[in-house]
N, CA, C and O of each residue as an XYZ file, in Angstrom:
476
protein
N      23.131     16.555      5.831
C      23.366     16.184      7.255
C      23.405     14.801      7.473
O      24.419     14.249      7.902
N      22.268     14.144      7.180
C      21.507     12.783      6.987
C      22.507     12.035      6.506
O      22.967     11.068      7.114
N      22.944     12.473      5.278
C      23.809     11.615      4.431
C      25.126     11.484      4.899
O      25.666     10.378      4.884
N      25.760     12.569      5.350
C      27.156     12.709      6.052
C      27.100     11.751      7.484
O      28.039     10.976      7.669
N      26.313     11.797      8.196
C      26.283     11.141      9.219
C      26.136      9.476      9.128
O      26.684      8.653      9.861
N      25.277      9.241      8.065
C      25.106      7.698      7.784
C      26.429      7.270      7.264
O      26.833      6.120      7.436
N      27.100      8.158      6.640
C      28.490      7.887      5.944
C      29.294      7.544      6.898
O      29.791      6.418      6.849
N      29.576      8.330      7.865
C      30.522      8.350      9.115
C      30.134      7.154      9.954
O      31.060      6.445     10.347
N      28.824      6.808     10.303
C      28.441      5.784     11.088
C      28.512      4.287     10.434
O      28.653      3.240     11.066
N      28.382      4.432      9.041
C      28.967      3.198      8.179
C      30.179      2.825      8.468
O      30.479      1.838      9.141
N      31.181      3.882      7.790
C      32.435      3.410      7.990
C      33.063      3.336      9.103
O      34.183      2.840      8.984
N      32.572      3.848     10.850
C      32.843      3.318     11.724
C      32.314      2.037     12.039
O      32.892      1.169     12.693
N      31.459      1.987     11.658
C      30.808      0.357     12.304
C      31.426     -0.669     11.410
O      31.388     -1.777     11.945
N      32.096     -0.674      9.986
C      32.810     -1.294      9.019
C      34.321     -1.331      9.881
O      34.767     -2.439     10.178
N      34.824     -0.513     10.135
C      36.191     -0.523     10.873
C      36.188     -1.137     12.480
O      36.955     -2.014     12.876
N      35.168     -0.479     13.276
C      35.350     -0.820     14.571
C      34.403     -1.770     15.214
O      34.403     -2.120     16.394
N      33.529     -2.167     14.182
C      32.411     -3.119     14.730
C      30.992     -2.723     15.409
O      30.059     -3.442     15.765
N      31.134     -1.598     15.448
C      29.924     -0.716     16.502
C      29.558      0.631     16.018
O      30.325      1.489     15.580
N      28.482      0.683     16.137
C      27.940      2.127     15.677
C      28.369      3.300     16.642
O      28.446      3.208     17.867
N      28.627      4.378     15.907
C      28.780      5.795     16.638
C      28.053      6.149     17.652
O      28.491      6.435     18.766
N      26.650      6.146     17.235
C      25.347      6.165     18.055
C      24.875      5.162     18.584
O      25.036      4.128     17.934
N      24.157      5.044     19.867
C      23.699      3.649     19.799
C      22.612      3.631     19.303
O      22.035      4.697     19.093
N      21.892      2.132     18.902
C      21.040      2.213     17.785
C      19.680      3.070     18.242
O      19.110      3.833     17.462
N      19.265      2.851     19.532
C      18.272      3.596     19.672
C      18.163      5.201     19.136
O      17.242      5.795     18.574
N      19.425      5.610     19.532
C      19.691      7.385     19.025
C      19.790      7.523     17.594
O      19.423      8.530     16.988
N      20.353      6.371     16.998
C      20.181      6.230     15.499
C      18.931      6.224     14.775
O      18.775      6.802     13.699
N      17.974      5.510     15.431
C      16.822      5.404     14.992
C      15.847      6.783     15.145
O      15.014      7.161     14.321
N      16.141      7.333     16.250
C      15.546      8.602     16.521
C      15.971      9.567     15.605
O      15.199     10.384     15.103
N      17.302      9.500     15.340
C      17.952     10.596     14.368
C      17.318     10.534     13.068
O      16.991     11.609     12.566
N      17.064      9.364     12.378
C      16.961      8.787     11.381
C      15.446      9.302     11.188
O      15.157     10.043     10.248
N      14.473      8.856     12.155
C      13.016      9.698     12.225
C      12.957     10.965     11.945
O      12.386     11.355     10.926
N      13.610     11.893     12.914
C      13.554     13.112     12.990
C      14.035     13.774     11.854
O      13.285     14.601     11.334
N      15.320     13.539     11.289
C      15.746     14.205     10.104
C      14.649     13.504      8.561
O      14.741     13.851      7.383
N      14.029     12.828      8.962
C      13.036     12.456      7.852
C      12.251     13.361      7.819
O      12.000     13.912      6.747
N      11.599     13.789      9.113
C      10.460     14.860      9.173
C      10.983     15.936      8.565
O      10.363     16.389      7.603
N      12.379     16.653      9.043
C      12.729     17.949      8.639
C      12.800     17.851      6.857
O      12.550     18.847      6.178
N      13.180     16.492      6.220
C      13.425     16.522      5.001
C      12.042     16.392      4.396
O      11.811     16.936      3.316
N      11.272     15.822      4.923
C       9.721     15.802      4.446
C       9.168     17.239      4.506
O       8.609     17.718      3.519
N       9.315     17.929      5.648
C       8.774     19.151      5.476
C       9.275     20.208      4.532
O       8.573     21.045      3.965
N      10.859     20.033      4.411
C      11.363     20.912      3.179
C      10.902     20.460      1.701
O      10.625     21.290      0.834
N      10.856     19.299      1.528
C      10.044     18.710      0.302
C       8.739     19.355      0.212
O       8.344     20.048     -0.724
N       8.156     19.079      1.201
C       6.471     19.442      0.985
C       6.782     21.241      0.684
O       6.229     21.789     -0.269
N       7.426     21.776      1.331
C       7.235     23.383      1.053
C       7.657     23.755     -0.411
O       7.164     24.668     -1.073
N       8.816     22.754     -0.875
C       9.126     22.864     -2.291
C       8.563     22.416     -3.237
O       8.894     22.779     -4.366
N       7.632     21.570     -3.050
C       6.835     21.142     -3.885
C       5.158     22.058     -4.170
O       4.465     22.234     -5.172
N       5.032     22.471     -2.696
C       3.892     23.912     -3.054
C       4.385     25.193     -3.582
O       3.767     25.947     -4.334
N       5.470     25.343     -3.143
C       6.146     26.521     -3.946
C       5.998     26.411     -5.521
O       5.346     27.126     -6.283
N       6.789     25.314     -5.787
C       7.085     25.050     -7.034
C       6.011     25.200     -7.932
O       6.071     25.889     -8.951
N       4.687     24.337     -7.430
C       3.657     24.198     -8.095
C       2.803     25.785     -8.171
O       2.374     26.284     -9.211
N       2.716     26.292     -7.012
C       2.236     27.468     -6.904
C       2.579     28.735     -7.519
O       1.847     29.653     -7.889
N       4.027     28.580     -7.561
C       4.661     29.932     -8.233
C       4.622     29.473     -9.759
O       4.135     30.379    -10.435
N       4.979     28.354    -10.529
C       4.553     28.271    -11.651
C       3.295     28.389    -12.438
O       3.214     28.643    -13.640
N       2.314     28.168    -11.592
C       0.963     28.069    -11.732
C       0.707     29.881    -11.765
O       0.068     30.477    -12.631
N       1.171     30.296    -10.968
C       0.459     31.863    -10.713
C       1.365     32.649    -11.940
O       0.744     33.426    -12.665
N       2.837     32.446    -12.173
C       3.309     33.020    -12.988
C       2.928     32.923    -14.594
O       3.146     33.776    -15.455
N       2.386     31.817    -14.720
C       2.077     31.469    -16.015
C       0.482     31.910    -16.326
O      -0.025     32.043    -17.439
N      -0.160     32.098    -15.013
C      -1.550     32.732    -15.048
C      -1.338     34.569    -15.425
O      -1.929     35.309    -16.211
N      -0.371     34.771    -14.581
C      -0.408     36.522    -14.634
C       0.442     36.796    -16.219
O       0.418     37.924    -16.710
N       1.122     35.723    -16.875
C       1.670     35.930    -18.215
C       0.762     35.905    -19.033
O       0.837     36.708    -19.963
N      -0.446     34.940    -18.962
C      -1.317     34.842    -19.956
C      -2.173     35.886    -19.988
O      -2.669     36.209    -21.067
N      -2.531     36.691    -18.625
C      -3.151     37.677    -18.514
C      -2.550     38.869    -19.239
O      -3.236     39.571    -19.982
N      -1.340     39.075    -19.028
C      -0.546     40.219    -19.415
C      -0.556     39.997    -20.965
O      -0.659     41.001    -21.670
N      -0.455     38.713    -21.580
C      -0.665     38.643    -23.158
C      -1.930     38.961    -23.645
O      -2.060     39.421    -24.780
N      -2.876     38.763    -22.906
C      -4.257     39.201    -23.564
C      -4.291     40.411    -23.238
O      -4.877     41.052    -24.110
N      -3.915     41.091    -22.329
C      -3.829     42.798    -22.289
C      -3.121     43.428    -23.588
O      -3.593     44.316    -24.297
N      -1.925     42.797    -23.741
C      -0.974     43.554    -24.662
C      -1.516     43.208    -26.331
O      -1.490     44.011    -27.263
N      -2.011     41.743    -26.376
C      -2.928     41.716    -27.798
C      -4.022     42.733    -27.912
O      -4.323     43.206    -29.007
N      -4.673     43.106    -26.706
C      -5.812     43.815    -27.019
C      -5.289     45.218    -27.174
O      -6.069     46.045    -27.648
N      -4.224     45.554    -26.881
C      -3.664     46.924    -27.143
C      -2.705     46.819    -28.598
O      -2.111     47.777    -29.095
N      -2.714     45.584    -29.073
C      -1.864     45.344    -30.612
C      -0.795     45.135    -30.318
O      -0.157     45.091    -31.369
N      -0.039     44.936    -29.340
C       1.267     44.198    -29.174
C       1.338     42.709    -29.321
O       0.456     41.998    -28.841
N       2.311     42.244    -29.938
C       2.419     40.940    -30.072
C       3.950     40.224    -29.452
O       4.435     39.176    -29.879
N       4.497     41.031    -28.424
C       5.823     40.860    -28.040
C       5.826     39.542    -27.515
O       6.508     38.681    -28.072
N       5.053     39.242    -26.371
C       4.773     37.541    -25.879
C       4.269     36.535    -26.582
O       4.663     35.385    -26.390
N       3.194     36.880    -27.622
C       2.720     36.198    -28.457
C       3.882     35.539    -29.614
O       3.675     34.431    -30.108
N       4.796     36.147    -29.882
C       6.002     35.889    -30.660
C       6.819     34.753    -30.093
O       7.462     33.953    -30.773
N       6.730     34.766    -28.803
C       7.793     33.904    -28.146
C       7.000     33.399    -27.092
O       7.480     33.380    -25.958
N       5.712     32.937    -27.329
C       4.460     32.022    -26.638
C       5.230     30.803    -26.319
O       5.565     30.502    -25.173
N       5.525     30.042    -27.489
C       5.971     28.556    -27.113
C       7.009     28.447    -26.555
O       7.115     27.388    -25.937
N       8.055     29.276    -26.494
C       9.293     29.009    -25.966
C       8.920     29.321    -24.231
O       9.462     28.527    -23.462
N       8.143     30.286    -23.664
C       7.710     30.408    -22.875
C       6.442     29.334    -21.855
O       6.282     29.251    -20.638
N       5.884     28.797    -22.763
C       5.195     27.578    -22.364
C       6.152     26.742    -22.132
O       6.154     26.273    -20.994
N       7.040     26.370    -22.902
C       8.350     25.025    -22.659
C       8.675     25.268    -21.288
O       8.422     24.419    -20.433
N       9.415     26.764    -20.912
C       9.711     27.044    -19.826
C       9.019     26.535    -18.339
O       9.524     25.942    -17.385
N       7.645     27.037    -18.584
C       6.618     27.050    -17.554
C       6.610     25.498    -17.257
O       6.712     25.084    -16.102
N       6.462     24.514    -18.528
C       6.472     23.054    -18.344
C       7.570     22.451    -17.773
O       7.542     21.324    -17.277
N       8.775     23.344    -17.840
C       9.831     22.650    -17.061
C       9.616     22.844    -15.610
O       9.869     21.966    -14.786
N       9.055     24.232    -15.258
C       8.754     24.086    -13.848
C       7.916     23.170    -13.281
O       8.271     22.777    -12.169
N       6.731     22.639    -13.803
C       5.756     21.515    -13.806
C       6.674     20.546    -13.452
O       6.679     20.132    -12.293
N       7.638     20.017    -14.470
C       8.646     19.038    -14.401
C       9.157     19.003    -13.299
O       9.043     17.944    -12.680
N       9.926     20.182    -12.639
C      10.837     20.034    -11.461
C      10.249     19.870    -10.151
O      10.738     19.203     -9.239
N       8.886     20.690    -10.107
C       7.865     20.497     -9.005
C       7.261     19.015     -9.017
O       6.836     18.703     -7.905
N       7.129     18.117     -9.898
C       6.638     16.980     -9.814
C       7.892     15.876     -9.713
O       7.689     14.722     -9.334
N       9.221     16.375    -10.101
C      10.306     15.542     -9.383
C      10.100     15.650     -8.100
O       9.938     14.587     -7.500
N      10.048     16.866     -7.348
C      10.056     17.259     -5.992
C       9.067     16.533     -5.263
O       9.301     16.069     -4.148
N       7.834     16.403     -5.920
C       6.811     15.446     -5.354
C       7.111     14.074     -5.390
O       6.750     13.380     -4.440
N       7.633     13.640     -6.209
C       8.281     12.379     -6.119
C       9.151     11.916     -4.822
O       8.863     11.035     -4.011
N      10.181     12.674     -4.852
C      11.240     12.510     -3.776
C      10.455     12.848     -2.261
O      10.804     12.381     -1.177
N       9.279     13.808     -2.510
C       8.361     13.566     -0.968
C       7.813     12.319     -0.828
O       7.846     11.745      0.260
N       7.230     11.750     -1.963
C       6.585     10.456     -1.753
C       7.482      9.420     -1.434
O       7.071      8.421     -0.844
N       8.894      9.572     -1.822
C       9.919      8.282     -1.779
C      10.371      8.397     -0.085
O      10.527      7.456      0.694
N      10.517      9.845      0.187
C      10.839     10.144      1.662
C       9.786      9.735      2.690
O      10.083      9.251      3.782
N       8.491      9.966      2.257
C       7.373      9.635      2.881
C       7.642      8.117      3.359
O       7.519      7.805      4.543
N       7.980      7.284      2.456
C       7.776      5.817      2.625
C       8.916      5.834      3.901
O       8.709      5.355      5.016
N      10.257      6.555      3.422
C      11.511      6.534      4.438
C      11.217      6.678      5.663
O      11.799      6.084      6.571
N      10.181      7.569      5.830
C       9.803      8.098      6.956
C       8.919      7.212      7.775
O       8.884      7.197      9.005
N       8.163      6.428      6.910
C       7.141      5.225      7.576
C       8.050      4.264      7.993
O       7.980      3.774      9.120
N       8.895      3.952      7.187
C       9.534      2.731      7.728
C      10.687      2.985      9.066
O      11.127      2.157      9.863
N      10.946      4.383      8.953
C      11.688      4.928     10.302
C      11.044      4.762     11.582
O      11.523      4.644     12.710
N       9.417      4.782     11.012
C       8.522      4.963     12.477
C       8.484      3.699     12.783
O       8.648      3.382     13.961
N       8.254      2.682     11.765
C       8.093      0.962     12.051
C       9.337      0.617     13.011
O       9.146      0.136     14.128
N      10.357      0.834     12.615
C      11.650      0.462     13.291
C      11.549      0.861     14.584
O      11.705      0.053     15.499
N      11.257      2.252     14.815
C      11.332      2.871     16.226
C      10.220      2.209     16.888
O      10.582      1.866     18.014
N       8.868      1.852     16.618
C       7.845      1.241     17.282
C       8.603     -0.208     17.627
O       8.772     -0.618     18.775
N       8.916     -0.724     16.733
C       9.714     -2.186     17.093
C      10.618     -2.132     18.117
O      10.766     -3.020     18.956
N      11.289     -0.994     18.057
C      12.621     -0.847     19.203
C      11.566     -0.787     20.594
O      11.533     -1.590     21.527
N      10.842      0.277     20.416
C      10.105      0.384     21.697
C       9.569     -0.656     22.184
O       9.553     -0.701     23.414
N       9.078     -1.598     21.572
C       8.233     -3.035     21.953
C       9.044     -3.882     22.455
O       8.748     -4.645     23.374
N      10.170     -3.822     21.881
C      10.996     -5.122     22.358
C      12.055     -4.499     23.887
O      12.803     -5.277     24.478
C-alpha cells in the first residue's frame, strides 16, 4: 500500500507538477504507514526468533529422550535439522535489519512532520 501510493503520487507529480495529496497529508500518511510496517516487522522478528528457538529446543529435548530409549532417528539427520533452524535465525535476522531500517525511515518521517508543523 505504501509503495503503490508513492508510485501513483510520483507519476502524477511528474506528469501534472503537483501531488495527489497535499504535502501535509502525505507526511502524515508516510508517518502512520511507517508505524504500521514497524509493528508488523517487530512482530515478525519476535515470532521468528521465538519460534525458531522453541522448536530447536523442543527438538533437542526429543532427541535426548529418543537417544535414551535407543532410537537414533533424529541423531542421523541432526546436521540437516541444525542447518534448517540456522536458516530460521538468518531470516529472523533479515527481518530485524528491515525493522531497524524502517525505524530510521520512521524517525526521518517524524522529523519531516515536526519541521512541517514548526513552519
